[in-house]
C-alpha positions in Angstrom: 58.8 110.6 112.3 58.9 109.6 108.7 59.5 106.2 107.1 62.9 105.5 105.6 63.3 105.1 101.9 64.7 101.7 100.7 68.0 103.3 99.8 68.3 104.8 103.3 67.6 101.4 104.9 70.3 99.7 102.7 72.7 102.5 103.7 72.4 101.9 107.4 71.7 98.2 107.6 75.2 97.1 106.6 74.0 95.8 103.3 76.8 95.5 100.9 79.4 94.4 103.4 80.1 91.1 101.6 80.3 92.9 98.3 82.7 95.4 99.8 84.9 92.7 101.2 85.0 90.6 98.0 85.8 93.8 96.0 88.8 94.5 98.2 90.0 90.9 98.2 89.7 90.9 94.4 91.6 94.1 94.0 94.4 92.8 96.3 94.6 89.4 94.5 94.7 91.1 91.1 97.4 93.4 92.2 99.4 90.5 93.6 99.0 88.6 90.3 100.2 91.7 88.4 103.3 92.1 90.5 104.1 88.4 90.1 103.8 88.7 86.3 106.1 91.7 86.4 108.7 89.9 88.5 108.9 87.1 85.9 110.6 89.5 83.4 114.4 89.5 84.1 115.1 93.1 82.8 114.9 95.4 85.9 113.3 98.5 84.2 110.9 96.6 82.1 110.0 94.3 85.0 109.0 97.3 87.1 107.0 98.8 84.2 105.2 95.6 83.4 104.6 94.9 87.0 103.1 98.3 87.6 100.8 98.2 84.6 99.7 94.6 85.1 99.2 95.3 88.8 96.8 98.2 88.1 95.0 96.3 85.3 94.6 93.0 87.2 93.7 95.0 90.4 90.8 96.7 88.5 89.7 93.4 86.9 89.9 91.6 90.3 87.9 94.4 92.0 85.2 94.1 89.3 85.0 90.4 89.6 84.9 90.5 93.4 82.2 93.1 93.3 80.2 90.9 90.9 80.6 87.8 93.0 79.7 89.7 96.2 76.6 91.2 94.5 75.5 87.7 93.5 76.0 86.4 97.0 73.9 89.3 98.4 71.4 89.2 95.6 72.0 92.7 94.5 72.9 92.1 90.9 70.2 92.2 88.3 71.3 88.8 87.0 70.6 87.3 90.4 67.0 88.3 90.4 
């Protein structure tokens, strides 16, 4: 039987669960904010277009921020070391 590499230990230990959850929450929150911003525009076609673009943009930003915060909580970011 061989010893596990550190990356294998992290893969099976559940490490990263908090970061995964905060990433998902950040994506959903950003998507919701984008949809809300789109609904503030009274023109139907432009409202849908702005909502779609803003939802995608804010979803990506929210996912990145959530991942960063989750990494800080877990101590996995280089800035936390």
